[in-house]
N, CA, C and O atoms as a GROMACS GRO file, in nm:
protein
  200
    1MET      N    1 -11.547   2.508   2.517
    1MET     CA    2 -11.681   2.455   2.497
    1MET      C    3 -11.788   2.564   2.520
    1MET      O    4 -11.885   2.572   2.445
    2ILE      N    5 -11.768   2.644   2.621
    2ILE     CA    6 -11.864   2.752   2.649
    2ILE      C    7 -11.862   2.855   2.535
    2ILE      O    8 -11.965   2.913   2.501
    3ALA      N    9 -11.744   2.876   2.478
    3ALA     CA   10 -11.732   2.972   2.368
    3ALA      C   11 -11.818   2.928   2.250
    3ALA      O   12 -11.881   3.012   2.185
    4TRP      N   13 -11.821   2.799   2.220
    4TRP     CA   14 -11.901   2.750   2.108
    4TRP      C   15 -12.049   2.772   2.131
    4TRP      O   16 -12.123   2.808   2.039
    5ILE      N   17 -12.093   2.752   2.253
    5ILE     CA   18 -12.233   2.775   2.287
    5ILE      C   19 -12.269   2.922   2.268
    5ILE      O   20 -12.375   2.955   2.216
    6ILE      N   21 -12.180   3.010   2.311
    6ILE     CA   22 -12.204   3.154   2.295
    6ILE      C   23 -12.208   3.190   2.147
    6ILE      O   24 -12.294   3.268   2.105
    7TYR      N   25 -12.116   3.135   2.068
    7TYR     CA   26 -12.116   3.162   1.924
    7TYR      C   27 -12.247   3.116   1.859
    7TYR      O   28 -12.302   3.186   1.774
    8ILE      N   29 -12.295   3.000   1.898
    8ILE     CA   30 -12.420   2.948   1.841
    8ILE      C   31 -12.538   3.037   1.880
    8ILE      O   32 -12.623   3.067   1.796
    9ILE      N   33 -12.542   3.079   2.005
    9ILE     CA   34 -12.652   3.167   2.050
    9ILE      C   35 -12.647   3.300   1.975
    9ILE      O   36 -12.751   3.348   1.931
   10VAL      N   37 -12.531   3.360   1.961
   10VAL     CA   38 -12.517   3.487   1.890
   10VAL      C   39 -12.557   3.470   1.743
   10VAL      O   40 -12.624   3.557   1.687
   11THR      N   41 -12.517   3.359   1.682
   11THR     CA   42 -12.554   3.332   1.543
   11THR      C   43 -12.705   3.320   1.528
   11THR      O   44 -12.762   3.374   1.433
   12LEU      N   45 -12.769   3.250   1.619
   12LEU     CA   46 -12.915   3.235   1.613
   12LEU      C   47 -12.984   3.371   1.628
   12LEU      O   48 -13.081   3.399   1.558
   13ILE      N   49 -12.934   3.453   1.717
   13ILE     CA   50 -12.992   3.587   1.736
   13ILE      C   51 -12.976   3.670   1.608
   13ILE      O   52 -13.070   3.738   1.567
   14LEU      N   53 -12.859   3.664   1.545
   14LEU     CA   54 -12.837   3.739   1.422
   14LEU      C   55 -12.929   3.691   1.310
   14LEU      O   56 -12.983   3.773   1.235
   15PHE      N   57 -12.947   3.559   1.298
   15PHE     CA   58 -13.039   3.507   1.196
   15PHE      C   59 -13.182   3.552   1.223
   15PHE      O   60 -13.256   3.583   1.130
   16PHE      N   61 -13.220   3.558   1.349
   16PHE     CA   62 -13.354   3.604   1.385
   16PHE      C   63 -13.372   3.751   1.346
   16PHE      O   64 -13.477   3.790   1.295
   17ILE      N   65 -13.271   3.831   1.372
   17ILE     CA   66 -13.278   3.973   1.336
   17ILE      C   67 -13.287   3.990   1.184
   17ILE      O   68 -13.364   4.072   1.135
   18ILE      N   69 -13.210   3.911   1.110
   18ILE     CA   70 -13.217   3.917   0.963
   18ILE      C   71 -13.355   3.875   0.915
   18ILE      O   72 -13.409   3.934   0.822
   19TYR      N   73 -13.413   3.772   0.978
   19TYR     CA   74 -13.547   3.725   0.941
   19TYR      C   75 -13.651   3.836   0.964
   19TYR      O   76 -13.736   3.859   0.878
   20ILE      N   77 -13.644   3.902   1.077
   20ILE     CA   78 -13.738   4.011   1.106
   20ILE      C   79 -13.718   4.126   1.008
   20ILE      O   80 -13.816   4.187   0.964
   21ALA      N   81 -13.595   4.156   0.972
   21ALA     CA   82 -13.568   4.262   0.876
   21ALA      C   83 -13.628   4.228   0.740
   21ALA      O   84 -13.687   4.315   0.675
   22LEU      N   85 -13.616   4.104   0.696
   22LEU     CA   86 -13.673   4.063   0.568
   22LEU      C   87 -13.825   4.071   0.570
   22LEU      O   88 -13.886   4.110   0.471
   23LEU      N   89 -13.886   4.034   0.681
   23LEU     CA   90 -14.031   4.046   0.694
   23LEU      C   91 -14.074   4.192   0.684
   23LEU      O   92 -14.174   4.224   0.620
   24GLY      N   93 -13.999   4.281   0.748
   24GLY     CA   94 -14.030   4.423   0.743
   24GLY      C   95 -14.016   4.481   0.604
   24GLY      O   96 -14.099   4.560   0.560
   25ILE      N   97 -13.911   4.441   0.534
   25ILE     CA   98 -13.891   4.488   0.396
   25ILE      C   99 -14.005   4.440   0.308
   25ILE      O  100 -14.058   4.516   0.226
   26ASN      N  101 -14.042   4.314   0.323
   26ASN     CA  102 -14.151   4.258   0.244
   26ASN      C  103 -14.282   4.332   0.271
   26ASN      O  104 -14.356   4.363   0.178
   27ARG      N  105 -14.309   4.359   0.396
   27ARG     CA  106 -14.431   4.431   0.433
   27ARG      C  107 -14.430   4.573   0.375
   27ARG      O  108 -14.532   4.621   0.328
   28GLY      N  109 -14.316   4.638   0.379
   28GLY     CA  110 -14.304   4.773   0.324
   28GLY      C  111 -14.326   4.776   0.175
   28GLY      O  112 -14.392   4.867   0.124
   29ILE      N  113 -14.272   4.679   0.103
   29ILE     CA  114 -14.290   4.673  -0.042
   29ILE      C  115 -14.437   4.650  -0.076
   29ILE      O  116 -14.490   4.712  -0.168
   30LYS      N  117 -14.502   4.560  -0.003
   30LYS     CA  118 -14.644   4.535  -0.028
   30LYS      C  119 -14.727   4.660  -0.002
   30LYS      O  120 -14.817   4.692  -0.079
   31ALA      N  121 -14.699   4.730   0.105
   31ALA     CA  122 -14.773   4.852   0.138
   31ALA      C  123 -14.750   4.959   0.032
   31ALA      O  124 -14.844   5.030  -0.007
   32LYS      N  125 -14.628   4.970  -0.016
   32LYS     CA  126 -14.598   5.068  -0.119
   32LYS      C  127 -14.676   5.038  -0.247
   32LYS      O  128 -14.729   5.129  -0.310
   33ASN      N  129 -14.684   4.911  -0.284
   33ASN     CA  130 -14.758   4.873  -0.404
   33ASN      C  131 -14.907   4.899  -0.389
   33ASN      O  132 -14.973   4.942  -0.484
   34ILE      N  133 -14.962   4.873  -0.271
   34ILE     CA  134 -15.104   4.898  -0.248
   34ILE      C  135 -15.134   5.047  -0.257
   34ILE      O  136 -15.234   5.087  -0.317
   35ILE      N  137 -15.047   5.130  -0.198
   35ILE     CA  138 -15.066   5.275  -0.205
   35ILE      C  139 -15.058   5.322  -0.349
   35ILE      O  140 -15.137   5.407  -0.392
   36LYS      N  141 -14.962   5.267  -0.424
   36LYS     CA  142 -14.946   5.307  -0.563
   36LYS      C  143 -15.072   5.271  -0.644
   36LYS      O  144 -15.116   5.350  -0.727
   37LYS      N  145 -15.128   5.153  -0.619
   37LYS     CA  146 -15.250   5.113  -0.690
   37LYS      C  147 -15.367   5.205  -0.654
   37LYS      O  148 -15.446   5.242  -0.741
   38ASN      N  149 -15.377   5.242  -0.528
   38ASN     CA  150 -15.485   5.331  -0.485
   38ASN      C  151 -15.472   5.469  -0.549
   38ASN      O  152 -15.572   5.529  -0.587
   39ILE      N  153 -15.350   5.519  -0.561
   39ILE     CA  154 -15.329   5.650  -0.624
   39ILE      C  155 -15.371   5.644  -0.771
   39ILE      O  156 -15.435   5.736  -0.822
   40ILE      N  157 -15.334   5.536  -0.839
   40ILE     CA  158 -15.371   5.523  -0.980
   40ILE      C  159 -15.522   5.515  -0.995
   40ILE      O  160 -15.579   5.577  -1.085
   41LYS      N  161 -15.589   5.439  -0.907
   41LYS     CA  162 -15.735   5.429  -0.914
   41LYS      C  163 -15.800   5.564  -0.889
   41LYS      O  164 -15.898   5.599  -0.956
   42ASN      N  165 -15.748   5.640  -0.794
   42ASN     CA  166 -15.804   5.772  -0.764
   42ASN      C  167 -15.789   5.867  -0.883
   42ASN      O  168 -15.880   5.944  -0.913
   43LYS      N  169 -15.675   5.861  -0.950
   43LYS     CA  170 -15.655   5.946  -1.067
   43LYS      C  171 -15.753   5.908  -1.178
   43LYS      O  172 -15.808   5.996  -1.246
   44GLU      N  173 -15.774   5.778  -1.198
   44GLU     CA  174 -15.868   5.733  -1.301
   44GLU      C  175 -16.010   5.774  -1.268
   44GLU      O  176 -16.085   5.813  -1.357
   45ASN      N  177 -16.047   5.765  -1.142
   45ASN     CA  178 -16.182   5.804  -1.101
   45ASN      C  179 -16.204   5.954  -1.119
   45ASN      O  180 -16.313   5.996  -1.157
   46LYS      N  181 -16.102   6.034  -1.091
   46LYS     CA  182 -16.114   6.179  -1.108
   46LYS      C  183 -16.132   6.214  -1.255
   46LYS      O  184 -16.210   6.303  -1.289
   47LYS      N  185 -16.060   6.143  -1.343
   47LYS     CA  186 -16.073   6.170  -1.486
   47LYS      C  187 -16.213   6.133  -1.537
   47LYS      O  188 -16.269   6.203  -1.621
   48LYS      N  189 -16.269   6.025  -1.485
   48LYS     CA  190 -16.401   5.981  -1.526
   48LYS      C  191 -16.510   6.078  -1.479
   48LYS      O  192 -16.610   6.100  -1.548
   49ASN      N  193 -16.489   6.135  -1.362
   49ASN     CA  194 -16.589   6.226  -1.306
   49ASN      C  195 -16.596   6.358  -1.381
   49ASN      O  196 -16.701   6.423  -1.381
   50PHE      N  197 -16.488   6.399  -1.443
   50PHE     CA  198 -16.488   6.527  -1.513
   50PHE      C  199 -16.532   6.506  -1.650
   50PHE      O  200 -16.540   6.601  -1.727
   0.00000   0.00000   0.00000
């Protein structure tokens, strides 16, 4: 009986870690896209200024 409780606790911890990892990946992808958009805007602005 104690073994089942330990298995459930370990499973919950692993799911929590996976959830945090997915949040981090999502945040990284969004940041990458924002940076990419800013770089494109900067290049367009430089072309317009010249």
